[in-house]
Every structure is written in structure tokens, then in C-alpha cells.
GUNUKOL-753019 format. One record per residue (C-alpha): x, y, z; residue in three letters; residue number from 1. Coordinates in Angstrom, 1 decimal, decimal comma. Example, Ala and Ser with C-alpha at 12.3 -4.5 7.8 and 13.67 -1.06 7.14 Angstrom:
BEGIN
+--------+--------+--------+-----+-----+
!     c1 !     c2 !     c3 !   r !   k !
+--------+--------+--------+-----+-----+
!   12,3 !   -4,5 !    7,8 ! ala !   1 !
!   13,7 !   -1,1 !    7,1 ! ser !   2 !
+--------+--------+--------+-----+-----+
//
This chain:
BEGIN
+--------+--------+--------+-----+-----+
!     c1 !     c2 !     c3 !   r !   k !
+--------+--------+--------+-----+-----+
!  141,5 !   90,9 ! -101,3 ! met !   1 !
!  142,3 !   88,2 ! -103,9 ! glu !   2 !
!  138,6 !   87,3 ! -104,0 ! phe !   3 !
!  137,9 !   90,6 ! -105,8 ! leu !   4 !
!  139,7 !   89,2 ! -108,9 ! thr !   5 !
!  137,7 !   86,0 ! -108,9 ! ala !   6 !
!  135,0 !   85,8 ! -111,6 ! pro !   7 !
!  132,8 !   83,7 ! -109,3 ! glu !   8 !
!  132,5 !   86,6 ! -106,8 ! phe !   9 !
!  131,3 !   89,1 ! -109,5 ! trp !  10 !
!  128,9 !   86,6 ! -111,0 ! val !  11 !
!  127,4 !   85,9 ! -107,6 ! ala !  12 !
!  127,1 !   89,6 ! -106,9 ! leu !  13 !
!  125,4 !   90,2 ! -110,2 ! gly !  14 !
!  122,9 !   87,4 ! -109,5 ! gln !  15 !
!  122,1 !   88,9 ! -106,1 ! ile !  16 !
!  121,5 !   92,4 ! -107,5 ! ile !  17 !
!  119,3 !   90,9 ! -110,3 ! ile !  18 !
!  117,3 !   88,9 ! -107,7 ! ile !  19 !
!  116,9 !   92,0 ! -105,4 ! asp !  20 !
!  115,6 !   94,1 ! -108,3 ! ile !  21 !
!  113,3 !   91,5 ! -109,7 ! leu !  22 !
!  111,8 !   90,4 ! -106,4 ! leu !  23 !
!  112,0 !   93,9 ! -104,8 ! gly !  24 !
!  109,4 !   95,7 ! -107,0 ! gly !  25 !
!  106,6 !   94,8 ! -104,5 ! asp !  26 !
!  108,7 !   96,2 ! -101,7 ! asn !  27 !
!  109,0 !   99,5 ! -103,5 ! ala !  28 !
!  105,2 !   99,6 ! -103,8 ! val !  29 !
!  104,8 !   98,8 ! -100,0 ! val !  30 !
!  107,1 !  101,7 !  -99,1 ! ile !  31 !
!  105,1 !  104,1 ! -101,3 ! ala !  32 !
!  101,8 !  102,9 !  -99,9 ! leu !  33 !
!  103,0 !  103,0 !  -96,3 ! ala !  34 !
!  104,3 !  106,6 !  -96,6 ! cys !  35 !
!  101,6 !  108,0 !  -98,8 ! arg !  36 !
!   99,8 !  109,8 !  -95,9 ! lys !  37 !
!  102,9 !  111,2 !  -94,2 ! leu !  38 !
!  103,5 !  115,0 !  -94,5 ! pro !  39 !
!  106,0 !  115,7 !  -97,3 ! pro !  40 !
!  108,6 !  116,7 !  -94,7 ! ala !  41 !
!  108,4 !  113,3 !  -93,0 ! gln !  42 !
!  107,9 !  111,2 !  -96,2 ! arg !  43 !
!  111,6 !  111,0 !  -97,0 ! thr !  44 !
!  112,5 !  110,1 !  -93,4 ! lys !  45 !
!  109,9 !  107,4 !  -93,5 ! gly !  46 !
!  111,3 !  105,9 !  -96,7 ! ile !  47 !
!  114,9 !  106,1 !  -95,4 ! ile !  48 !
!  114,4 !  104,7 !  -91,9 ! phe !  49 !
!  111,8 !  102,1 !  -93,0 ! gly !  50 !
!  114,2 !  100,9 !  -95,7 ! thr !  51 !
!  117,2 !  100,9 !  -93,4 ! ala !  52 !
!  115,3 !   98,8 !  -90,9 ! gly !  53 !
!  114,1 !   96,4 !  -93,6 ! ala !  54 !
!  117,7 !   96,0 !  -94,9 ! ile !  55 !
!  119,1 !   95,2 !  -91,4 ! ile !  56 !
!  116,4 !   92,6 !  -90,8 ! leu !  57 !
!  117,0 !   91,1 !  -94,2 ! arg !  58 !
!  120,8 !   90,7 !  -93,7 ! val !  59 !
!  120,1 !   88,9 !  -90,4 ! ile !  60 !
!  117,6 !   86,6 !  -92,0 ! leu !  61 !
!  119,9 !   85,8 !  -94,9 ! ile !  62 !
!  122,8 !   85,0 !  -92,4 ! ala !  63 !
!  120,5 !   82,5 !  -90,7 ! phe !  64 !
!  119,3 !   81,1 !  -94,0 ! ala !  65 !
!  122,9 !   80,5 !  -95,2 ! met !  66 !
!  123,7 !   78,7 !  -92,0 ! thr !  67 !
!  120,5 !   76,6 !  -92,2 ! leu !  68 !
!  121,4 !   75,6 !  -95,8 ! leu !  69 !
!  124,0 !   73,3 !  -94,3 ! asn !  70 !
!  121,2 !   71,2 !  -92,7 ! ile !  71 !
!  120,3 !   68,2 !  -94,9 ! pro !  72 !
!  117,2 !   68,5 !  -97,1 ! phe !  73 !
!  116,8 !   72,3 !  -96,5 ! leu !  74 !
!  118,6 !   73,0 !  -99,8 ! lys !  75 !
!  116,2 !   70,5 ! -101,4 ! phe !  76 !
!  113,2 !   72,4 ! -100,0 ! val !  77 !
!  114,8 !   75,7 ! -100,8 ! gly !  78 !
!  115,3 !   74,6 ! -104,4 ! ala !  79 !
!  111,6 !   73,7 ! -104,8 ! ile !  80 !
!  110,6 !   77,1 ! -103,3 ! leu !  81 !
!  112,9 !   78,9 ! -105,7 ! leu !  82 !
!  111,4 !   77,0 ! -108,7 ! val !  83 !
!  107,9 !   78,1 ! -107,4 ! trp !  84 !
!  109,1 !   81,7 ! -107,0 ! ile !  85 !
!  110,5 !   81,7 ! -110,5 ! gly !  86 !
!  107,3 !   80,3 ! -111,9 ! val !  87 !
!  105,3 !   83,0 ! -110,1 ! lys !  88 !
!  107,5 !   85,6 ! -111,9 ! leu !  89 !
!  106,6 !   84,1 ! -115,2 ! leu !  90 !
!  102,9 !   83,5 ! -114,4 ! ala !  91 !
!  102,0 !   86,0 ! -111,6 ! pro !  92 !
!   98,9 !   85,9 ! -109,5 ! asp !  93 !
!   96,5 !   88,8 ! -109,8 ! glu !  94 !
!   96,8 !   90,2 ! -106,3 ! asp !  95 !
!   97,1 !   93,8 ! -105,2 ! gly !  96 !
!   98,4 !   95,7 ! -102,2 ! his !  97 !
!   95,1 !   97,1 ! -101,0 ! gly !  98 !
!   95,7 !   95,7 !  -97,5 ! asp !  99 !
!   98,8 !   97,9 !  -96,9 ! ile ! 100 !
!   97,7 !  100,6 !  -94,6 ! gln ! 101 !
!   99,1 !  104,1 !  -95,0 ! gly ! 102 !
!   99,7 !  106,1 !  -91,8 ! ser ! 103 !
!  100,1 !  109,8 !  -91,0 ! asp ! 104 !
!  102,5 !  109,0 !  -88,2 ! arg ! 105 !
!  106,2 !  108,5 !  -89,0 ! leu ! 106 !
!  106,9 !  105,6 !  -86,6 ! leu ! 107 !
!  103,8 !  103,7 !  -87,7 ! ala ! 108 !
!  104,8 !  104,1 !  -91,3 ! ala ! 109 !
!  108,3 !  102,8 !  -90,6 ! ile ! 110 !
!  106,8 !   99,8 !  -88,7 ! lys ! 111 !
!  104,5 !   99,1 !  -91,6 ! thr ! 112 !
!  107,4 !   99,1 !  -94,0 ! ile ! 113 !
!  109,6 !   96,8 !  -91,9 ! ile ! 114 !
!  106,8 !   94,3 !  -91,1 ! val ! 115 !
!  105,5 !   94,1 !  -94,6 ! ala ! 116 !
!  109,1 !   93,8 !  -96,0 ! asp ! 117 !
!  109,8 !   91,0 !  -93,5 ! leu ! 118 !
!  106,7 !   89,1 !  -94,7 ! val ! 119 !
!  107,4 !   89,6 !  -98,3 ! met ! 120 !
!  111,2 !   89,0 !  -98,2 ! ser ! 121 !
!  111,0 !   85,2 !  -97,8 ! val ! 122 !
!  111,6 !   84,7 ! -101,5 ! asp ! 123 !
!  114,5 !   87,2 ! -101,6 ! asn ! 124 !
!  116,1 !   85,6 !  -98,6 ! val ! 125 !
!  116,0 !   82,0 ! -100,1 ! ile ! 126 !
!  117,2 !   83,2 ! -103,5 ! ala ! 127 !
!  120,0 !   85,4 ! -102,2 ! ile ! 128 !
!  121,2 !   82,7 !  -99,8 ! ala ! 129 !
!  121,3 !   80,2 ! -102,7 ! gly ! 130 !
!  123,2 !   82,7 ! -104,9 ! ala ! 131 !
!  125,8 !   83,4 ! -102,2 ! ala ! 132 !
!  126,2 !   79,9 ! -100,8 ! gln ! 133 !
!  129,4 !   79,0 ! -102,7 ! asn ! 134 !
!  131,3 !   82,2 ! -101,8 ! ala ! 135 !
!  132,7 !   80,8 !  -98,6 ! gly ! 136 !
!  134,1 !   83,4 !  -96,2 ! asp ! 137 !
!  132,9 !   86,2 !  -98,4 ! his ! 138 !
!  129,3 !   85,2 !  -98,7 ! ser ! 139 !
!  128,0 !   87,9 !  -96,2 ! met ! 140 !
!  130,1 !   90,6 !  -98,0 ! leu ! 141 !
!  128,3 !   89,6 ! -101,2 ! leu ! 142 !
!  124,9 !   89,8 !  -99,5 ! val ! 143 !
!  125,6 !   93,3 !  -98,0 ! val ! 144 !
!  127,1 !   94,6 ! -101,2 ! leu ! 145 !
!  124,2 !   93,3 ! -103,3 ! gly ! 146 !
!  121,6 !   94,9 ! -101,0 ! leu ! 147 !
!  123,5 !   98,2 ! -100,8 ! leu ! 148 !
!  123,6 !   98,4 ! -104,6 ! ile ! 149 !
!  120,1 !   97,2 ! -105,4 ! ser ! 150 !
!  118,0 !   98,8 ! -102,6 ! ile ! 151 !
!  118,5 !  102,4 ! -103,9 ! pro ! 152 !
!  117,7 !  101,2 ! -107,4 ! ile ! 153 !
!  114,4 !   99,6 ! -106,0 ! ile ! 154 !
!  113,4 !  102,5 ! -103,8 ! val ! 155 !
!  114,3 !  105,5 ! -106,1 ! trp ! 156 !
!  114,2 !  103,8 ! -109,5 ! gly ! 157 !
!  111,2 !  101,4 ! -109,0 ! ser ! 158 !
!  109,1 !  103,1 ! -111,6 ! gln ! 159 !
!  111,9 !  102,8 ! -114,2 ! leu ! 160 !
!  112,5 !   99,2 ! -113,3 ! val ! 161 !
!  108,8 !   98,4 ! -113,6 ! ile ! 162 !
!  108,6 !  100,2 ! -117,0 ! lys ! 163 !
!  111,6 !   98,3 ! -118,3 ! leu ! 164 !
!  110,0 !   95,0 ! -117,2 ! met ! 165 !
!  106,8 !   95,9 ! -118,9 ! glu ! 166 !
!  108,5 !   97,0 ! -122,1 ! arg ! 167 !
!  110,9 !   94,1 ! -122,2 ! phe ! 168 !
!  109,1 !   91,0 ! -120,8 ! pro ! 169 !
!  112,3 !   89,0 ! -121,6 ! leu ! 170 !
!  113,9 !   90,5 ! -118,5 ! ile ! 171 !
!  111,3 !   88,8 ! -116,2 ! ile ! 172 !
!  111,6 !   85,5 ! -118,1 ! thr ! 173 !
!  115,4 !   85,5 ! -117,7 ! leu ! 174 !
!  115,0 !   86,5 ! -114,1 ! gly ! 175 !
!  112,7 !   83,5 ! -113,5 ! gly ! 176 !
!  115,1 !   81,2 ! -115,3 ! met ! 177 !
!  117,9 !   82,6 ! -113,1 ! leu ! 178 !
!  116,0 !   81,5 ! -110,0 ! leu ! 179 !
!  115,6 !   78,0 ! -111,6 ! gly ! 180 !
!  119,3 !   78,0 ! -112,4 ! trp ! 181 !
!  120,2 !   78,7 ! -108,7 ! ile ! 182 !
!  117,6 !   76,1 ! -107,6 ! ala ! 183 !
!  119,3 !   73,4 ! -109,7 ! gly ! 184 !
!  122,7 !   74,1 ! -108,1 ! gly ! 185 !
!  121,1 !   74,1 ! -104,6 ! met ! 186 !
!  119,4 !   70,8 ! -105,1 ! leu ! 187 !
!  122,4 !   68,7 ! -106,2 ! val ! 188 !
!  124,7 !   70,2 ! -103,5 ! thr ! 189 !
!  122,3 !   69,4 ! -100,6 ! asp ! 190 !
!  124,3 !   67,7 !  -97,8 ! pro ! 191 !
!  121,9 !   64,7 !  -98,0 ! ala ! 192 !
!  123,2 !   64,1 ! -101,6 ! phe ! 193 !
!  126,9 !   64,6 ! -101,0 ! val ! 194 !
!  127,8 !   63,6 !  -97,4 ! asn ! 195 !
!  128,8 !   59,9 !  -97,9 ! thr ! 196 !
!  129,2 !   59,4 !  -94,1 ! glu ! 197 !
!  125,6 !   60,2 !  -93,2 ! lys ! 198 !
!  122,1 !   59,5 !  -94,7 ! trp ! 199 !
!  123,6 !   56,5 !  -96,5 ! thr ! 200 !
!  120,2 !   55,5 !  -97,8 ! trp ! 201 !
!  120,1 !   58,6 ! -100,0 ! met ! 202 !
!  121,7 !   58,4 ! -103,5 ! pro ! 203 !
!  125,0 !   60,3 ! -103,5 ! lys ! 204 !
!  125,7 !   62,8 ! -106,3 ! leu ! 205 !
!  129,2 !   63,9 ! -105,0 ! gly ! 206 !
!  131,3 !   64,3 ! -101,9 ! thr ! 207 !
!  132,1 !   67,0 !  -99,3 ! val ! 208 !
!  135,5 !   68,8 !  -99,9 ! gly ! 209 !
!  138,0 !   69,8 !  -97,2 ! ala ! 210 !
!  136,4 !   73,3 !  -97,1 ! asp ! 211 !
!  133,0 !   71,8 !  -96,4 ! gly ! 212 !
!  131,6 !   72,7 !  -99,8 ! gln ! 213 !
!  130,0 !   70,1 ! -102,0 ! ala ! 214 !
!  132,2 !   68,5 ! -104,7 ! val ! 215 !
!  130,3 !   67,2 ! -107,8 ! ile ! 216 !
!  131,2 !   66,6 ! -111,4 ! ser ! 217 !
!  131,2 !   69,5 ! -113,8 ! asp ! 218 !
!  128,7 !   67,7 ! -116,0 ! thr ! 219 !
!  126,2 !   67,2 ! -113,2 ! leu ! 220 !
!  126,8 !   70,8 ! -111,9 ! tyr ! 221 !
!  126,0 !   72,5 ! -115,3 ! trp ! 222 !
!  123,2 !   70,0 ! -116,2 ! thr ! 223 !
!  121,4 !   70,7 ! -112,8 ! ala ! 224 !
!  121,6 !   74,4 ! -113,4 ! his ! 225 !
!  120,3 !   74,3 ! -117,0 ! val ! 226 !
!  117,6 !   71,8 ! -116,0 ! ala ! 227 !
!  116,4 !   74,1 ! -113,2 ! gly ! 228 !
!  116,2 !   77,1 ! -115,6 ! ala ! 229 !
!  114,4 !   75,2 ! -118,3 ! leu ! 230 !
!  111,9 !   73,7 ! -115,7 ! leu ! 231 !
!  110,9 !   77,2 ! -114,5 ! val ! 232 !
!  110,5 !   78,4 ! -118,1 ! leu ! 233 !
!  108,4 !   75,4 ! -119,1 ! ala ! 234 !
!  106,1 !   75,4 ! -116,0 ! ile ! 235 !
!  105,8 !   79,2 ! -116,1 ! gly ! 236 !
!  104,9 !   79,4 ! -119,8 ! lys ! 237 !
!  102,4 !   76,5 ! -119,4 ! leu ! 238 !
!  100,6 !   78,2 ! -116,5 ! leu ! 239 !
!  100,7 !   81,6 ! -118,2 ! ala ! 240 !
!   99,2 !   80,1 ! -121,4 ! ser ! 241 !
!   96,5 !   78,3 ! -119,4 ! arg ! 242 !
!   95,5 !   81,5 ! -117,5 ! arg ! 243 !
!   95,4 !   83,4 ! -120,8 ! thr ! 244 !
!   93,2 !   80,8 ! -122,4 ! gly ! 245 !
!   90,9 !   80,6 ! -119,4 ! gly ! 246 !
!   90,6 !   84,4 ! -119,3 ! gly ! 247 !
!   89,7 !   84,4 ! -123,1 ! ala ! 248 !
!   87,1 !   81,8 ! -122,6 ! gln ! 249 !
!   85,4 !   83,7 ! -119,7 ! his ! 250 !
!   85,7 !   87,0 ! -121,4 ! gly ! 251 !
+--------+--------+--------+-----+-----+
//
């Protein structure tokens, strides 16, 4: 139980909860849309069983993702995807949820929730796997704890979360930068950049420790994190300003 006193554990748990809440707003909307035609007596069951199925699937997906992150270049690709997801938070596309079908049958509504959540959870899975990657033996505990804490907030407090984000846009900006922060760490610890015995044609930024984790200098570690966060902020603000300018010209 010594890991419970380690600051790294709680920082990673906090990151996972923030990621879940920031990227889970759409999932709350999907749940509401899928269950909107159910009789009141079945609506709560639809929400509970649909969410439970989605959580189980997501834990399985994250377990696979964390294993796959040990394959060379996948962290590199994951880091690029995280930057893109972070940018989308800062400069979102104008798309709705009109294609989510409501159902008056409980099993059909549960199926809709699980399938839609599965499709929409790719960003969550990559981000959470990145946040938990350095927790070693306790990484899956972090993932499960983060989901158990954040899912009720998303499902039952989604309106409050959305209102807070609308009132304090800085929350979304910081969330996007957090994804960039994680992306920077993922990039420089990709096995292709730290395994000196393989892929010798690649530039090496560090080595692999006895525990199998990447070992890089503190300077590079923090610089990569900060650079990732600033990159998301810069691209996101640039795209947002261009869309605002374009909208003003067409208006």
C-alpha cells in the first residue's frame, strides 16, 4: 500500500479524472438521448446498465492500449492523436448528436449507449492510457479508480459540468493543455527513442531502466511536457481565431 503515499499516484489519478470529465460530456449526452424514449420506470435502469457496460468495455480497451504502448512508434502516434484531441477541445467542430437514436425498449437503449460510447471513447482510452502509463503495477488500479470516480460525475452531474465549462472557458483550455502535456511525455518515452538495442537508426533520447520504464533526463522530461501543452494551446487558439474570423466574414 506504499504507492498510496506516492504523489505520482495521486497526480496521475487526478489527471485521469479530469480527462474523463472533459472528454465524457458527449457520453452523457449520448446516454440522455438513447434513454429519452424509455418509460420513466425503465429510464434509470437503462442509464445504469448502459453505463456499466460502457465502463467494463472501456477498462478492457484501456488495458489493451497500455500494453500496446510498449510497441515502438505507438506512443509517437498516440502523442499526435492526443495533441489533435486537445486542439479539438480548444477549437471544437460544430457537430451534433442528431444521429443517436432513442429507443422505447430497454435492451435496445443499453446497446445504443454501449456502442456509441465505444465509438466515442477512443480519445478517452488514448489519453487515460498515457496518463497511467508510468504507474507500473498500479496502472489498472488508477484507471478503474478514475472511472469509478468520474463516471457518476459525468452521468448525474453532466449539466453542472457543462455549465461550469461554459462559465469558465479556462477549464477547457487547461484540459486541452493537459492532453498536450501528457502527449509530450508519451512522445519522448516511446520505445523507439529509448531502446538503444533496437531501432538503432532512430535518435535516442534516453534508455530503458531495469523496470522496463523509459529513463530520460529531467530537463528533457519537463521540456517535452511543457512543449506539448504549449503546442496544443497555440494550435487551438489559432484555429479558434480563424473560425471566428471566418464566421464574422460570412455573417
